[in-house]
C-alpha positions in Angstrom: 0.5 7.6 253.6 2.2 10.9 253.5 0.2 13.2 251.1 -2.4 10.4 250.5 0.3 8.2 248.6 -0.8 4.6 249.5 1.9 2.8 251.3 2.0 -0.3 253.9 3.2 -0.4 257.7 5.5 -2.6 258.8 6.3 -3.7 262.6 8.8 -5.1 263.8 9.8 -6.3 267.2 13.0 -7.2 268.5 15.6 -6.5 271.1 17.8 -3.3 271.8 20.9 -5.3 271.2 19.4 -5.9 267.1 18.1 -2.8 266.8 20.8 -1.6 264.1 21.0 -4.8 262.5 17.5 -5.0 261.9 17.4 -1.1 260.8 20.2 -2.2 258.3 18.0 -5.1 256.9 15.2 -2.7 256.8 17.0 -0.2 255.1 18.1 -2.9 252.3 15.4 -4.5 251.3 12.6 -1.9 251.6 12.6 1.2 249.2 12.0 3.3 252.8 14.5 6.4 253.2 13.4 6.7 257.0 11.7 5.0 259.8 10.3 5.4 263.4 11.2 3.1 266.4 9.6 3.1 270.1 11.1 1.3 273.4 8.5 -0.3 275.5 8.2 -2.6 278.3 6.0 -5.6 279.0 4.0 -6.3 282.1 3.7 -10.0 282.7 1.2 -11.9 285.0 3.3 -14.2 287.4 2.9 -18.1 285.9 3.4 -21.5 286.4 3.9 -24.5 283.7 2.0 -27.3 285.3 1.8 -30.9 283.6 -1.2 -32.6 283.0 -1.9 -35.8 281.8 -4.4 -36.1 279.3 -6.5 -38.6 276.7 -3.4 -37.2 274.4 -0.1 -37.6 276.6 1.6 -35.1 279.1 0.4 -31.5 278.4 1.9 -28.5 279.6 -0.6 -25.3 280.9 0.0 -21.8 282.2 -1.7 -20.7 285.1 -1.7 -17.4 286.1 -3.8 -15.2 288.2 -5.3 -12.2 287.0 -5.0 -8.9 289.3 -8.1 -10.0 290.7 -7.0 -13.1 292.0 -9.0 -15.3 289.5 -6.8 -18.0 287.8 -6.2 -17.9 284.1 -5.2 -21.1 282.8 -4.0 -21.5 279.1 -2.6 -25.1 277.1 1.2 -24.6 276.0 0.8 -23.6 272.1 3.3 -26.2 270.6 1.8 -29.1 273.0 -1.8 -28.1 271.6 -0.5 -27.7 268.1 1.3 -31.4 268.3 -1.9 -33.3 269.7 -4.2 -31.5 267.0 -1.9 -32.6 264.3 -1.3 -36.2 265.5 -5.1 -36.8 266.4 -6.4 -34.5 263.3 -8.6 -32.6 265.8 -9.0 -28.8 265.7 -6.7 -27.4 267.7 -9.5 -25.6 269.9 -10.9 -28.9 270.5 -8.2 -30.2 271.9 -7.1 -26.9 273.7 -10.6 -27.5 275.7 -10.2 -31.2 276.5 -6.8 -30.1 278.0 -8.2 -27.8 280.1 -10.9 -30.0 281.0 -8.0 -32.4 282.6 -6.6 -29.6 284.5 -10.0 -28.5 285.7 -11.0 -32.2 287.2 -6.9 -32.7 288.4 -7.4 -29.6 290.8 
């Protein structure tokens, strides 16, 4: 940090409406006497949520196309964690089985 002192970097993301509230919390709960903030923008691919029947039950899958037109398939995290916990198998394995079920559907 400044003058070679040790320190930590805290990163916070919030809506602009919450900025003052977040700043007040940071000043109240940390020893800092200053902070920097930046406005950012986010670009997102268009997406569609598709329901897929799997061996676990109905799972939601986000389907997007990248800028080259290639499909990207991502199982909904909440569903993956729910079925992973319920069936005592890894989230990765659940994700793979959901993607497999989606690919069979199309």
